[in-house]
Legacy VTK file of the C-alpha trace (Angstrom):
# vtk DataFile Version 3.0
C-alpha trace
ASCII
DATASET POLYDATA
POINTS 249 float
6.833 -32.601 -0.253
8.474 -33.745 -3.795
10.635 -31.402 -5.226
12.084 -33.198 -8.586
15.757 -31.742 -9.725
16.102 -33.152 -12.832
17.431 -30.434 -14.856
21.228 -30.181 -16.333
21.493 -26.424 -16.609
19.035 -25.874 -13.521
19.633 -26.456 -10.139
16.215 -26.289 -8.542
12.379 -25.333 -9.991
12.528 -21.366 -10.468
16.195 -21.013 -11.182
15.709 -20.367 -14.870
13.223 -20.041 -17.556
13.324 -23.475 -18.802
12.461 -25.055 -15.227
9.903 -22.190 -13.918
8.269 -23.150 -10.536
4.747 -23.047 -9.736
5.233 -20.251 -7.315
7.499 -18.138 -4.954
5.886 -20.243 -2.245
6.489 -23.458 -4.046
10.220 -22.481 -4.319
10.339 -21.778 -0.392
8.440 -24.876 0.257
11.180 -27.075 -1.702
14.000 -25.030 0.398
13.240 -22.956 3.495
16.493 -21.848 3.568
16.649 -20.162 0.324
16.931 -16.398 0.038
14.825 -13.692 -1.462
15.583 -12.744 -4.943
14.692 -13.168 -8.320
12.942 -16.413 -9.597
10.987 -17.816 -12.793
7.806 -18.906 -12.121
4.946 -20.168 -14.522
2.166 -17.453 -15.663
-1.044 -18.040 -17.669
1.054 -17.127 -20.803
5.085 -17.962 -20.456
7.496 -18.217 -17.560
7.795 -14.744 -15.913
11.189 -13.606 -14.166
9.700 -11.940 -10.676
10.856 -11.269 -7.009
10.384 -13.642 -4.300
10.574 -12.461 -0.815
11.224 -15.246 1.367
11.754 -13.500 4.387
8.270 -11.720 5.144
6.173 -13.096 7.519
3.432 -10.384 7.685
1.534 -12.017 4.434
0.732 -15.282 6.584
2.903 -17.411 4.575
6.854 -17.200 3.483
7.370 -17.026 -0.163
5.328 -14.176 -1.501
6.029 -12.479 -5.067
6.250 -8.984 -4.506
4.942 -6.741 -7.677
5.570 -3.158 -5.982
8.361 -1.850 -3.796
9.084 1.864 -3.343
11.409 2.858 -0.484
12.715 6.348 -0.723
15.187 5.756 1.990
17.018 3.644 -0.336
16.087 5.186 -3.733
15.240 8.612 -4.328
13.687 7.930 -7.514
9.548 8.116 -7.976
7.111 6.612 -10.254
6.416 8.804 -13.466
2.814 9.547 -12.333
4.445 11.002 -8.802
6.068 13.866 -7.608
9.563 13.814 -5.883
9.610 15.989 -2.311
12.806 16.846 -0.503
12.060 18.084 3.181
14.405 17.863 5.666
16.782 15.532 4.263
13.586 13.157 3.771
12.502 12.147 0.038
8.976 11.195 -0.503
6.781 10.494 -3.469
3.610 12.080 -3.794
0.832 13.687 -5.780
1.946 16.599 -8.554
-0.190 19.219 -6.636
-0.433 19.402 -2.650
-2.456 23.022 -2.796
-5.953 21.234 -2.722
-7.199 17.761 -2.301
-10.780 18.962 -2.945
-10.672 19.888 -6.447
-8.342 17.388 -7.972
-8.358 13.666 -9.038
-5.868 11.204 -7.451
-2.715 10.510 -9.254
-1.821 6.744 -9.658
0.879 4.226 -10.530
-0.088 0.555 -11.994
1.996 -2.436 -10.945
1.398 -5.484 -13.087
1.087 -8.618 -11.830
2.736 -10.514 -14.867
-0.100 -12.396 -15.503
0.255 -14.628 -12.199
-2.533 -16.259 -10.661
-3.006 -14.879 -6.778
-5.367 -15.535 -3.947
-4.582 -12.842 -1.581
-2.682 -9.641 -1.404
-0.450 -8.089 1.360
1.939 -5.261 1.629
2.197 -2.120 3.826
2.529 1.591 3.627
4.063 4.169 5.597
3.465 7.800 4.800
4.045 11.622 6.062
1.332 14.219 6.658
1.061 17.853 4.863
-0.241 20.399 7.680
-2.694 22.852 6.473
-3.946 21.030 3.675
-8.036 20.602 3.411
-8.172 16.766 4.508
-10.582 14.264 5.630
-10.060 10.972 6.425
-13.641 9.957 4.889
-14.834 12.965 3.427
-17.202 11.080 0.622
-20.240 12.243 2.664
-19.145 16.007 2.449
-21.252 17.584 -0.792
-19.186 20.382 -0.959
-16.016 18.386 -2.089
-16.709 18.231 -6.043
-15.239 14.852 -6.586
-16.611 13.259 -3.423
-18.395 10.234 -3.559
-19.094 6.747 -2.396
-17.652 4.908 -5.526
-14.064 3.630 -5.978
-13.229 6.141 -8.767
-14.313 9.139 -6.471
-12.124 11.049 -4.114
-13.680 9.626 -0.987
-10.486 9.579 1.424
-6.946 11.586 1.775
-4.768 9.114 1.776
-3.817 5.834 -0.355
-5.858 3.700 -2.008
-4.904 -0.050 -3.073
-7.110 -1.695 -5.793
-6.763 -4.744 -8.080
-8.370 -5.504 -11.383
-8.488 -3.305 -14.658
-8.988 0.621 -14.695
-12.783 0.895 -15.465
-13.570 -2.490 -13.576
-11.056 -2.200 -10.086
-12.079 -3.824 -6.707
-10.941 -2.464 -3.387
-8.147 -3.873 -1.828
-7.176 -1.745 1.175
-7.194 1.997 2.281
-4.792 3.887 4.157
-6.552 7.171 5.403
-5.091 10.106 6.976
-7.854 12.145 9.314
-7.351 15.525 10.891
-7.061 15.325 14.906
-9.123 16.960 17.365
-12.923 15.846 17.460
-13.348 16.789 13.923
-15.443 15.470 11.422
-12.410 14.989 8.910
-11.072 12.734 11.976
-10.730 8.875 11.640
-14.176 6.833 12.092
-12.842 5.781 15.472
-12.881 9.343 16.810
-15.351 11.904 15.498
-14.912 11.313 11.809
-17.196 9.939 9.128
-17.462 6.106 8.767
-15.776 4.486 5.805
-18.151 3.834 2.469
-19.294 0.266 2.112
-17.105 -0.569 -0.852
-14.082 -0.053 1.892
-15.945 -1.984 5.112
-13.210 -2.517 7.700
-10.710 -2.717 5.142
-8.552 0.016 6.286
-6.017 1.695 8.348
-6.917 5.439 9.411
-4.061 7.666 11.391
-4.080 11.290 12.325
-0.875 13.044 13.105
-0.270 16.404 15.170
-2.171 19.086 12.751
-1.481 22.549 12.661
-2.320 25.402 10.056
1.319 25.786 8.864
1.267 24.718 5.250
4.215 22.329 5.559
5.168 18.705 4.911
5.711 17.129 8.376
8.625 14.406 8.219
8.332 13.931 11.968
4.887 12.663 11.458
4.771 9.392 9.993
1.496 8.007 9.706
0.378 3.530 9.327
3.736 2.788 10.951
2.248 0.770 13.707
4.181 2.199 16.815
1.074 4.291 17.908
3.502 7.050 18.154
0.651 10.112 18.205
-2.224 7.911 19.393
-1.784 9.335 22.942
-1.721 13.173 21.894
-5.105 13.512 21.227
-4.906 11.765 17.770
-6.978 8.754 16.449
-5.210 5.237 15.447
-8.207 3.302 13.876
-7.231 -0.329 13.434
-8.446 -3.959 14.436
-5.742 -5.545 12.737
-2.546 -6.092 14.849
-0.718 -6.294 12.005
-0.379 -2.495 10.908
0.916 -1.239 9.060
0.846 -4.504 7.182
-2.393 -5.585 5.390
-3.410 -9.158 4.276
-6.629 -9.808 2.510
LINES 1 250
249 0 1 2 3 4 5 6 7 8 9 10 11 12 13 14 15 16 17 18 19 20 21 22 23 24 25 26 27 28 29 30 31 32 33 34 35 36 37 38 39 40 41 42 43 44 45 46 47 48 49 50 51 52 53 54 55 56 57 58 59 60 61 62 63 64 65 66 67 68 69 70 71 72 73 74 75 76 77 78 79 80 81 82 83 84 85 86 87 88 89 90 91 92 93 94 95 96 97 98 99 100 101 102 103 104 105 106 107 108 109 110 111 112 113 114 115 116 117 118 119 120 121 122 123 124 125 126 127 128 129 130 131 132 133 134 135 136 137 138 139 140 141 142 143 144 145 146 147 148 149 150 151 152 153 154 155 156 157 158 159 160 161 162 163 164 165 166 167 168 169 170 171 172 173 174 175 176 177 178 179 180 181 182 183 184 185 186 187 188 189 190 191 192 193 194 195 196 197 198 199 200 201 202 203 204 205 206 207 208 209 210 211 212 213 214 215 216 217 218 219 220 221 222 223 224 225 226 227 228 229 230 231 232 233 234 235 236 237 238 239 240 241 242 243 244 245 246 247 248
């Protein structure tokens, strides 16, 4: 691959706004030894500075643009649409109201793609469960839940939905569902739970962690982490993808 190095003030494509690169991946292809960091790339309007991850291999290629990053072990700040919870020395970001998931809609956070064209989306989520909540992995068939339904705008799961597009015209990307173990219809589909809605299909990870009637966060019960910590304790872990907790679509 030929990489032009012709700018006096910029050492390589992506190093300044005057010399933007085609993409994060093109920067990596020019120099596979380059480190992750902020670089300038072309967009549909004007050059934008974005964070390029040159190390992650879970996305199928190295050199990907990162548009969202939230790690509460590094920063205890949560997006404004989410609430910060601190339990047993662990900081988490979650819904504003944890008292019920059957009568309240979801809380959401939007991360812009900066007008950058892209062909696929990848990422990962690791979360914690909350015992005592009336939750189902996929409860879209349960008529008693007033927000339940089989559309992307309904409360079809207890977990995290990742979507793309405009607010009123979103497309489903991936769902991280949290089920209840023990042979319940609120469990994961690979157990005794409901199947996923058609618009979700197989693009989901579902895991259930130890459950109790005590109303509390379980910071020792990570879900979607991929190491199957509770899968042999009567809990369900549904995945046809060995890359869990990473998805790539």
